NUDREN-825672 format. One record per residue (C-alpha): residue number from 1; residue in one letter; x, y, z. Coordinates in steps of 0.1 Angstrom, whole numbers. Layout:
BEGIN
<pt NUM; 'A'; <X; Y; Z>> ...
//
This chain:
BEGIN
<pt 1; 'M'; <-253; 202; -256>> <pt 2; 'K'; <-230; 230; -266>> <pt 3; 'N'; <-251; 238; -296>> <pt 4; 'K'; <-283; 239; -274>> <pt 5; 'F'; <-266; 263; -250>> <pt 6; 'L'; <-256; 287; -280>> <pt 7; 'A'; <-291; 285; -292>> <pt 8; 'F'; <-304; 295; -258>> <pt 9; 'L'; <-279; 326; -256>> <pt 10; 'S'; <-291; 336; -292>> <pt 11; 'A'; <-327; 336; -282>> <pt 12; 'A'; <-321; 354; -250>> <pt 13; 'A'; <-302; 381; -269>> <pt 14; 'V'; <-333; 386; -291>> <pt 15; 'I'; <-358; 386; -263>> <pt 16; 'I'; <-341; 406; -235>> <pt 17; 'P'; <-343; 441; -252>> <pt 18; 'F'; <-381; 437; -254>> <pt 19; 'V'; <-386; 424; -219>> <pt 20; 'Q'; <-389; 459; -200>> <pt 21; 'P'; <-407; 468; -169>> <pt 22; 'T'; <-435; 494; -171>> <pt 23; 'E'; <-422; 527; -159>> <pt 24; 'T'; <-446; 551; -141>> <pt 25; 'K'; <-443; 586; -127>> <pt 26; 'A'; <-472; 607; -116>> <pt 27; 'V'; <-475; 643; -125>> <pt 28; 'N'; <-469; 672; -101>> <pt 29; 'F'; <-507; 682; -98>> <pt 30; 'T'; <-515; 718; -88>> <pt 31; 'M'; <-529; 723; -52>> <pt 32; 'R'; <-556; 747; -47>> <pt 33; 'G'; <-549; 772; -19>> <pt 34; 'T'; <-515; 785; -8>> <pt 35; 'L'; <-490; 766; 14>> <pt 36; 'Y'; <-470; 787; 40>> <pt 37; 'S'; <-441; 763; 39>> <pt 38; 'D'; <-413; 774; 15>> <pt 39; 'S'; <-407; 737; 6>> <pt 40; 'A'; <-431; 709; 6>> <pt 41; 'I'; <-439; 673; -7>> <pt 42; 'V'; <-469; 652; -8>> <pt 43; 'L'; <-460; 613; -12>> <pt 44; 'N'; <-484; 585; -15>> <pt 45; 'L'; <-467; 557; 4>> <pt 46; 'D'; <-486; 529; -12>> <pt 47; 'C'; <-472; 534; -47>> <pt 48; 'D'; <-442; 555; -38>> <pt 49; 'T'; <-457; 583; -60>> <pt 50; 'I'; <-451; 621; -56>> <pt 51; 'I'; <-484; 639; -63>> <pt 52; 'H'; <-474; 675; -54>> <pt 53; 'E'; <-440; 691; -47>> <pt 54; 'K'; <-429; 727; -40>> <pt 55; 'N'; <-392; 738; -40>> <pt 56; 'A'; <-385; 700; -31>> <pt 57; 'D'; <-348; 704; -38>> <pt 58; 'K'; <-342; 739; -21>> <pt 59; 'K'; <-318; 737; 9>> <pt 60; 'Q'; <-333; 744; 42>> <pt 61; 'M'; <-324; 742; 78>> <pt 62; 'P'; <-338; 708; 91>> <pt 63; 'G'; <-338; 718; 128>> <pt 64; 'P'; <-349; 687; 148>> <pt 65; 'L'; <-360; 668; 118>> <pt 66; 'V'; <-323; 657; 122>> <pt 67; 'N'; <-335; 634; 149>> <pt 68; 'I'; <-349; 611; 122>> <pt 69; 'M'; <-314; 603; 111>> <pt 70; 'T'; <-301; 602; 148>> <pt 71; 'A'; <-328; 575; 154>> <pt 72; 'V'; <-319; 555; 123>> <pt 73; 'V'; <-281; 554; 132>> <pt 74; 'C'; <-290; 545; 167>> <pt 75; 'I'; <-312; 516; 158>> <pt 76; 'E'; <-287; 503; 133>> <pt 77; 'N'; <-257; 504; 157>> <pt 78; 'C'; <-272; 495; 191>> <pt 79; 'P'; <-276; 457; 194>> <pt 80; 'D'; <-297; 460; 226>> <pt 81; 'L'; <-321; 490; 228>> <pt 82; 'A'; <-331; 478; 263>> <pt 83; 'K'; <-295; 486; 275>> <pt 84; 'E'; <-295; 512; 304>> <pt 85; 'I'; <-276; 543; 302>> <pt 86; 'T'; <-268; 569; 331>> <pt 87; 'I'; <-275; 604; 321>> <pt 88; 'E'; <-245; 627; 325>> <pt 89; 'E'; <-254; 663; 322>> <pt 90; 'D'; <-218; 673; 311>> <pt 91; 'V'; <-226; 655; 278>> <pt 92; 'Y'; <-251; 681; 268>> <pt 93; 'S'; <-245; 712; 291>> <pt 94; 'Y'; <-226; 730; 264>> <pt 95; 'L'; <-259; 736; 246>> <pt 96; 'Y'; <-271; 760; 274>> <pt 97; 'N'; <-248; 786; 259>> <pt 98; 'T'; <-264; 786; 225>> <pt 99; 'E'; <-270; 819; 209>> <pt 100; 'Y'; <-307; 807; 203>> <pt 101; 'P'; <-319; 793; 235>> <pt 102; 'D'; <-355; 792; 223>> <pt 103; 'D'; <-346; 766; 199>> <pt 104; 'L'; <-337; 741; 228>> <pt 105; 'R'; <-362; 714; 236>> <pt 106; 'Y'; <-360; 694; 267>> <pt 107; 'G'; <-375; 660; 280>> <pt 108; 'N'; <-372; 667; 317>> <pt 109; 'I'; <-342; 644; 318>> <pt 110; 'L'; <-320; 650; 348>> <pt 111; 'D'; <-284; 642; 356>> <pt 112; 'G'; <-281; 608; 370>> <pt 113; 'D'; <-314; 595; 355>> <pt 114; 'V'; <-312; 558; 342>> <pt 115; 'L'; <-328; 553; 309>> <pt 116; 'T'; <-326; 527; 281>> <pt 117; 'Y'; <-317; 535; 246>> <pt 118; 'N'; <-354; 528; 238>> <pt 119; 'D'; <-363; 554; 263>> <pt 120; 'L'; <-340; 579; 249>> <pt 121; 'L'; <-353; 574; 214>> <pt 122; 'Y'; <-389; 581; 226>> <pt 123; 'A'; <-378; 612; 243>> <pt 124; 'M'; <-359; 625; 213>> <pt 125; 'M'; <-387; 616; 187>> <pt 126; 'L'; <-416; 628; 207>> <pt 127; 'T'; <-402; 660; 223>> <pt 128; 'S'; <-369; 667; 204>> <pt 129; 'S'; <-352; 663; 236>> <pt 130; 'V'; <-317; 676; 233>> <pt 131; 'E'; <-306; 657; 264>> <pt 132; 'A'; <-316; 624; 247>> <pt 133; 'A'; <-303; 631; 212>> <pt 134; 'E'; <-269; 641; 226>> <pt 135; 'T'; <-267; 612; 249>> <pt 136; 'I'; <-274; 588; 221>> <pt 137; 'A'; <-248; 603; 200>> <pt 138; 'Y'; <-222; 604; 227>> <pt 139; 'H'; <-226; 567; 236>> <pt 140; 'I'; <-231; 553; 201>> <pt 141; 'G'; <-202; 573; 188>> <pt 142; 'G'; <-179; 558; 215>> <pt 143; 'E'; <-180; 589; 237>> <pt 144; 'D'; <-172; 611; 207>> <pt 145; 'V'; <-202; 630; 192>> <pt 146; 'S'; <-181; 639; 160>> <pt 147; 'V'; <-180; 602; 153>> <pt 148; 'F'; <-216; 599; 155>> <pt 149; 'V'; <-221; 628; 130>> <pt 150; 'E'; <-197; 611; 106>> <pt 151; 'M'; <-220; 580; 108>> <pt 152; 'M'; <-250; 602; 101>> <pt 153; 'N'; <-234; 618; 70>> <pt 154; 'K'; <-222; 583; 57>> <pt 155; 'K'; <-257; 569; 60>> <pt 156; 'A'; <-270; 600; 42>> <pt 157; 'A'; <-245; 594; 13>> <pt 158; 'E'; <-256; 558; 12>> <pt 159; 'L'; <-293; 567; 9>> <pt 160; 'G'; <-285; 592; -19>> <pt 161; 'M'; <-294; 623; 2>> <pt 162; 'D'; <-270; 643; -19>> <pt 163; 'S'; <-282; 677; -9>> <pt 164; 'T'; <-278; 670; 29>> <pt 165; 'K'; <-251; 678; 55>> <pt 166; 'F'; <-254; 671; 92>> <pt 167; 'T'; <-232; 689; 117>> <pt 168; 'N'; <-249; 677; 150>> <pt 169; 'A'; <-274; 650; 162>> <pt 170; 'T'; <-299; 674; 180>> <pt 171; 'G'; <-310; 697; 151>> <pt 172; 'M'; <-295; 729; 168>> <pt 173; 'Y'; <-289; 758; 145>> <pt 174; 'N'; <-256; 755; 125>> <pt 175; 'A'; <-250; 774; 93>> <pt 176; 'E'; <-235; 745; 76>> <pt 177; 'Q'; <-262; 720; 84>> <pt 178; 'Y'; <-288; 717; 56>> <pt 179; 'T'; <-312; 693; 38>> <pt 180; 'T'; <-341; 694; 13>> <pt 181; 'A'; <-376; 683; 15>> <pt 182; 'R'; <-368; 655; -11>> <pt 183; 'D'; <-338; 644; 10>> <pt 184; 'M'; <-360; 642; 41>> <pt 185; 'M'; <-386; 621; 22>> <pt 186; 'I'; <-359; 597; 12>> <pt 187; 'L'; <-347; 594; 48>> <pt 188; 'T'; <-382; 590; 63>> <pt 189; 'Q'; <-391; 563; 38>> <pt 190; 'Y'; <-361; 544; 48>> <pt 191; 'A'; <-366; 549; 86>> <pt 192; 'L'; <-402; 536; 83>> <pt 193; 'N'; <-387; 504; 72>> <pt 194; 'K'; <-365; 501; 103>> <pt 195; 'S'; <-377; 481; 134>> <pt 196; 'H'; <-392; 500; 162>> <pt 197; 'F'; <-391; 535; 143>> <pt 198; 'E'; <-427; 537; 134>> <pt 199; 'D'; <-439; 524; 167>> <pt 200; 'I'; <-418; 552; 184>> <pt 201; 'C'; <-428; 582; 162>> <pt 202; 'A'; <-465; 572; 161>> <pt 203; 'T'; <-469; 570; 198>> <pt 204; 'Y'; <-486; 600; 215>> <pt 205; 'I'; <-478; 594; 251>> <pt 206; 'Y'; <-448; 575; 265>> <pt 207; 'T'; <-437; 567; 301>> <pt 208; 'P'; <-401; 558; 306>> <pt 209; 'S'; <-395; 520; 313>> <pt 210; 'V'; <-371; 531; 342>> <pt 211; 'P'; <-393; 550; 369>> <pt 212; 'N'; <-364; 570; 385>> <pt 213; 'F'; <-387; 577; 415>> <pt 214; 'D'; <-359; 595; 434>> <pt 215; 'R'; <-358; 623; 408>> <pt 216; 'H'; <-394; 620; 393>> <pt 217; 'P'; <-418; 610; 422>> <pt 218; 'I'; <-449; 622; 403>> <pt 219; 'E'; <-455; 596; 375>> <pt 220; 'E'; <-480; 618; 356>> <pt 221; 'K'; <-451; 644; 351>> <pt 222; 'W'; <-425; 618; 341>> <pt 223; 'R'; <-439; 611; 307>> <pt 224; 'W'; <-434; 624; 271>> <pt 225; 'F'; <-461; 637; 247>> <pt 226; 'N'; <-456; 639; 210>> <pt 227; 'S'; <-451; 675; 197>> <pt 228; 'N'; <-473; 668; 167>> <pt 229; 'I'; <-507; 678; 182>> <pt 230; 'M'; <-524; 666; 151>> <pt 231; 'M'; <-525; 633; 171>> <pt 232; 'D'; <-543; 649; 200>> <pt 233; 'E'; <-579; 642; 199>> <pt 234; 'E'; <-586; 668; 223>> <pt 235; 'N'; <-572; 695; 201>> <pt 236; 'E'; <-601; 708; 182>> <pt 237; 'N'; <-580; 731; 159>> <pt 238; 'Y'; <-553; 706; 147>> <pt 239; 'Y'; <-564; 671; 155>> <pt 240; 'Y'; <-564; 650; 122>> <pt 241; 'R'; <-578; 615; 123>> <pt 242; 'G'; <-553; 590; 111>> <pt 243; 'T'; <-520; 610; 117>> <pt 244; 'K'; <-490; 592; 129>> <pt 245; 'G'; <-461; 614; 140>> <pt 246; 'I'; <-435; 617; 125>> <pt 247; 'K'; <-415; 647; 135>> <pt 248; 'T'; <-417; 684; 141>> <pt 249; 'G'; <-390; 710; 147>> <pt 250; 'N'; <-386; 746; 150>> <pt 251; 'L'; <-356; 770; 145>> <pt 252; 'E'; <-356; 808; 151>> <pt 253; 'L'; <-338; 811; 118>> <pt 254; 'G'; <-352; 783; 100>> <pt 255; 'G'; <-390; 784; 106>> <pt 256; 'R'; <-412; 755; 114>> <pt 257; 'N'; <-407; 720; 98>> <pt 258; 'I'; <-429; 691; 99>> <pt 259; 'V'; <-429; 654; 86>> <pt 260; 'A'; <-462; 638; 91>> <pt 261; 'M'; <-479; 605; 79>> <pt 262; 'A'; <-516; 597; 79>> <pt 263; 'G'; <-537; 569; 67>> <pt 264; 'R'; <-574; 567; 57>> <pt 265; 'D'; <-596; 543; 37>> <pt 266; 'G'; <-567; 521; 26>> <pt 267; 'H'; <-545; 551; 14>> <pt 268; 'N'; <-514; 563; 32>> <pt 269; 'Y'; <-497; 596; 26>> <pt 270; 'L'; <-465; 613; 39>> <pt 271; 'V'; <-463; 651; 39>> <pt 272; 'I'; <-432; 673; 43>> <pt 273; 'G'; <-433; 710; 50>> <pt 274; 'M'; <-402; 730; 57>> <pt 275; 'R'; <-396; 768; 66>> <pt 276; 'A'; <-430; 778; 75>> <pt 277; 'P'; <-432; 812; 94>> <pt 278; 'I'; <-432; 809; 132>> <pt 279; 'N'; <-453; 841; 136>> <pt 280; 'D'; <-482; 856; 117>> <pt 281; 'E'; <-481; 891; 101>> <pt 282; 'D'; <-489; 907; 135>> <pt 283; 'G'; <-463; 888; 153>> <pt 284; 'N'; <-483; 864; 171>> <pt 285; 'T'; <-473; 828; 173>> <pt 286; 'A'; <-485; 807; 145>> <pt 287; 'F'; <-486; 770; 136>> <pt 288; 'Y'; <-486; 773; 99>> <pt 289; 'H'; <-467; 739; 94>> <pt 290; 'L'; <-497; 722; 110>> <pt 291; 'D'; <-521; 742; 89>> <pt 292; 'D'; <-501; 731; 57>> <pt 293; 'A'; <-500; 696; 67>> <pt 294; 'K'; <-539; 695; 73>> <pt 295; 'Q'; <-543; 710; 38>> <pt 296; 'M'; <-520; 686; 22>> <pt 297; 'F'; <-537; 656; 37>> <pt 298; 'N'; <-572; 669; 30>> <pt 299; 'W'; <-562; 675; -7>> <pt 300; 'A'; <-548; 641; -12>> <pt 301; 'F'; <-575; 621; 6>> <pt 302; 'G'; <-602; 643; -9>> <pt 303; 'H'; <-592; 642; -46>> <pt 304; 'F'; <-571; 613; -54>> <pt 305; 'A'; <-579; 578; -63>> <pt 306; 'Y'; <-565; 550; -86>> <pt 307; 'Q'; <-579; 553; -121>> <pt 308; 'V'; <-574; 532; -153>> <pt 309; 'V'; <-555; 556; -176>> <pt 310; 'L'; <-548; 529; -203>> <pt 311; 'A'; <-570; 500; -208>> <pt 312; 'E'; <-553; 467; -218>> <pt 313; 'T'; <-579; 464; -247>> <pt 314; 'A'; <-569; 499; -262>> <pt 315; 'E'; <-558; 499; -297>> <pt 316; 'L'; <-530; 522; -302>> <pt 317; 'G'; <-518; 518; -338>> <pt 318; 'E'; <-510; 492; -366>> <pt 319; 'L'; <-481; 480; -384>> <pt 320; 'P'; <-479; 466; -420>> <pt 321; 'V'; <-471; 430; -424>> <pt 322; 'D'; <-455; 417; -455>> <pt 323; 'L'; <-461; 381; -468>> <pt 324; 'A'; <-493; 379; -447>> <pt 325; 'D'; <-520; 354; -456>> <pt 326; 'G'; <-550; 375; -453>> <pt 327; 'S'; <-548; 407; -434>> <pt 328; 'S'; <-517; 428; -443>> <pt 329; 'Y'; <-515; 445; -409>> <pt 330; 'V'; <-514; 438; -371>> <pt 331; 'L'; <-530; 459; -343>> <pt 332; 'A'; <-510; 470; -312>> <pt 333; 'R'; <-524; 471; -276>> <pt 334; 'P'; <-507; 477; -243>> <pt 335; 'A'; <-491; 446; -227>> <pt 336; 'E'; <-510; 454; -194>> <pt 337; 'E'; <-535; 479; -180>> <pt 338; 'I'; <-522; 509; -164>> <pt 339; 'S'; <-538; 524; -132>> <pt 340; 'L'; <-523; 556; -118>> <pt 341; 'L'; <-531; 576; -87>> <pt 342; 'W'; <-551; 605; -105>> <pt 343; 'H'; <-568; 637; -95>> <pt 344; 'D'; <-604; 635; -99>> <pt 345; 'E'; <-608; 671; -115>> <pt 346; 'V'; <-583; 663; -143>> <pt 347; 'D'; <-598; 648; -174>> <pt 348; 'L'; <-582; 615; -184>> <pt 349; 'A'; <-587; 625; -221>> <pt 350; 'L'; <-559; 650; -217>> <pt 351; 'I'; <-534; 622; -214>> <pt 352; 'S'; <-513; 620; -247>> <pt 353; 'R'; <-509; 587; -262>> <pt 354; 'D'; <-492; 598; -294>> <pt 355; 'N'; <-455; 592; -284>> <pt 356; 'I'; <-450; 556; -298>> <pt 357; 'T'; <-417; 541; -307>> <pt 358; 'W'; <-419; 510; -329>> <pt 359; 'Y'; <-392; 483; -328>> <pt 360; 'N'; <-396; 478; -364>> <pt 361; 'K'; <-418; 500; -388>> <pt 362; 'K'; <-426; 470; -409>> <pt 363; 'L'; <-430; 435; -401>> <pt 364; 'Q'; <-429; 401; -419>> <pt 365; 'A'; <-453; 372; -413>> <pt 366; 'P'; <-456; 352; -393>> <pt 367; 'V'; <-465; 374; -364>> <pt 368; 'K'; <-476; 358; -331>> <pt 369; 'K'; <-502; 373; -308>> <pt 370; 'G'; <-484; 390; -278>> <pt 371; 'D'; <-452; 397; -298>> <pt 372; 'A'; <-435; 429; -287>> <pt 373; 'L'; <-440; 457; -313>> <pt 374; 'G'; <-429; 489; -295>> <pt 375; 'R'; <-436; 512; -266>> <pt 376; 'V'; <-459; 541; -260>> <pt 377; 'T'; <-452; 570; -236>> <pt 378; 'L'; <-481; 585; -217>> <pt 379; 'E'; <-478; 621; -209>> <pt 380; 'Y'; <-498; 648; -193>> <pt 381; 'S'; <-490; 686; -195>> <pt 382; 'G'; <-454; 678; -208>> <pt 383; 'E'; <-447; 653; -180>> <pt 384; 'K'; <-442; 616; -184>> <pt 385; 'L'; <-467; 595; -166>> <pt 386; 'A'; <-458; 559; -179>> <pt 387; 'D'; <-438; 540; -203>> <pt 388; 'V'; <-459; 509; -216>> <pt 389; 'E'; <-449; 482; -239>> <pt 390; 'L'; <-471; 475; -270>> <pt 391; 'I'; <-478; 439; -283>> <pt 392; 'A'; <-496; 423; -312>> <pt 393; 'V'; <-534; 416; -309>> <pt 394; 'S'; <-536; 387; -330>> <pt 395; 'D'; <-516; 362; -352>> <pt 396; 'V'; <-508; 369; -386>> <pt 397; 'E'; <-500; 338; -408>> <pt 398; 'R'; <-476; 337; -436>> <pt 399; 'S'; <-486; 330; -472>> <pt 400; 'T'; <-467; 302; -488>> <pt 401; 'L'; <-470; 315; -523>> <pt 402; 'K'; <-460; 351; -513>> <pt 403; 'Y'; <-430; 338; -493>> <pt 404; 'N'; <-418; 316; -522>> <pt 405; 'T'; <-420; 343; -547>> <pt 406; 'Y'; <-403; 367; -522>> <pt 407; 'A'; <-376; 342; -516>> <pt 408; 'A'; <-370; 338; -553>> <pt 409; 'K'; <-370; 375; -559>> <pt 410; 'K'; <-347; 380; -529>> <pt 411; 'F'; <-322; 354; -542>> <pt 412; 'L'; <-322; 370; -577>> <pt 413; 'K'; <-314; 404; -561>> <pt 414; 'S'; <-290; 390; -535>> <pt 415; 'S'; <-253; 395; -536>> <pt 416; 'W'; <-249; 357; -538>> <pt 417; 'F'; <-268; 354; -570>> <pt 418; 'S'; <-245; 380; -585>> <pt 419; 'K'; <-215; 361; -572>> <pt 420; 'A'; <-229; 330; -587>> <pt 421; 'L'; <-233; 347; -622>> <pt 422; 'I'; <-199; 360; -621>> <pt 423; 'L'; <-184; 327; -611>> <pt 424; 'A'; <-206; 310; -637>> <pt 425; 'G'; <-192; 335; -664>> <pt 426; 'I'; <-156; 328; -653>> <pt 427; 'L'; <-161; 291; -654>> <pt 428; 'S'; <-179; 292; -687>> <pt 429; 'S'; <-151; 314; -702>> <pt 430; 'L'; <-124; 289; -690>> <pt 431; 'Y'; <-144; 261; -704>> <pt 432; 'I'; <-146; 277; -738>> <pt 433; 'I'; <-109; 285; -737>> <pt 434; 'L'; <-103; 251; -727>> <pt 435; 'C'; <-124; 237; -756>> <pt 436; 'I'; <-107; 259; -781>> <pt 437; 'Y'; <-74; 248; -767>> <pt 438; 'A'; <-82; 213; -770>> <pt 439; 'Y'; <-96; 217; -807>> <pt 440; 'V'; <-65; 234; -818>> <pt 441; 'L'; <-43; 208; -802>> <pt 442; 'F'; <-63; 180; -819>> <pt 443; 'K'; <-60; 196; -854>> <pt 444; 'S'; <-23; 201; -850>> <pt 445; 'R'; <-18; 165; -842>> <pt 446; 'S'; <-40; 151; -870>> <pt 447; 'K'; <-22; 171; -898>> <pt 448; 'P'; <3; 147; -921>> <pt 449; 'L'; <39; 153; -915>> <pt 450; 'K'; <64; 160; -941>> <pt 451; 'P'; <90; 131; -950>> <pt 452; 'M'; <123; 136; -932>> <pt 453; 'Y'; <143; 126; -963>> <pt 454; 'A'; <128; 138; -996>> <pt 455; 'V'; <137; 123; -1031>> <pt 456; 'P'; <158; 149; -1051>> <pt 457; 'K'; <139; 163; -1082>> <pt 458; 'V'; <154; 149; -1115>> <pt 459; 'D'; <157; 171; -1144>> <pt 460; 'K'; <139; 153; -1174>> <pt 461; 'D'; <163; 167; -1201>> <pt 462; 'K'; <193; 156; -1183>> <pt 463; 'K'; <177; 122; -1180>> <pt 464; 'K'; <173; 119; -1218>> <pt 465; 'K'; <208; 125; -1225>> 
//
């Protein structure tokens, strides 16, 4: 069992480096025409792909776009949105003394009105009501607005909004409050996944659930309209079919901002525009943020569709294969077909497929169909579009004769063979030495020994005498 487990780990260690997801990133396409907004983003919500951006990381004043974060913190920290709150004007009356009174937006909420948290969210998101925003912050923050602002900044940090700082929940001007178009995109995407948020911001007209007849006897006047008039079918200049909210906001010093969503023919886009001029060159009131939003939507819906930029059958290269029985190379193709959101006026032939990284520059048979061979990076105009794995098109079998010859040659060239020769030489030398020693020893033992006691030599002359 232990051996099987170790074998599994070994196999996983070999396979894991090659099992990588396809990474895609759309190019920043050039938009015809001029955007008045200083910062902008066009995002396809269906595939989470930015198709255009302009100064997306430049810090701007968010204005009432802040209300998106106010709504998120409220929704996440209020267990019962149907809970009723009695409005206290003292909570927000300090705002009346602002240096920029034209920045204030009201929801006709009066001291003593009774509203639910849900009602307050509608008032804030549809009209930028400072009464609603400050009341939410006051109560969710435990009667301390600064605590609520801390919660806003904590959530921003959690979401990776690294270029954002909140100082209030209303969006009123503060020199230290800032964000970027990219951070607002991150926040809005997150908010759209929270319960109730999309329903609220996509509503054009809302009547509070609590009538408050004693203060608001005329029901037709006790309702709120979405400030994004792109949703108003009766507005011939700015109505845009399929628009859903999400938030507009103006600051005297920060210009006009907009976050809007629209869907048509199965495609959904989010556009963000920040710091569009409030007035035209003649000093007349202008709504350039709405003009920009319409232009971005028209461009996205009119020119983008999913197109196959890399077919699964495309052959993107070949690798040599040693010891092959037959063909000595294998072709490589993409592991999957790649489709991207693409501009209809940009030629697909301009996409570069030359940046290929092979895992091994030479292979050895056998090679199986579907084996990972490398990766190709698709690029357009210097920007990365996708990173795609390449696999073998077919099997390449191993030649037995070539393999045996290869194995023999490899053994003769191997360090083990060299070590074996050295060892054989040493053993042979020792054997020869041992044989010589044994021979010498044998000879020395077979030679006759001289007698220990010899007979003295007798002189013949003396013997005659």
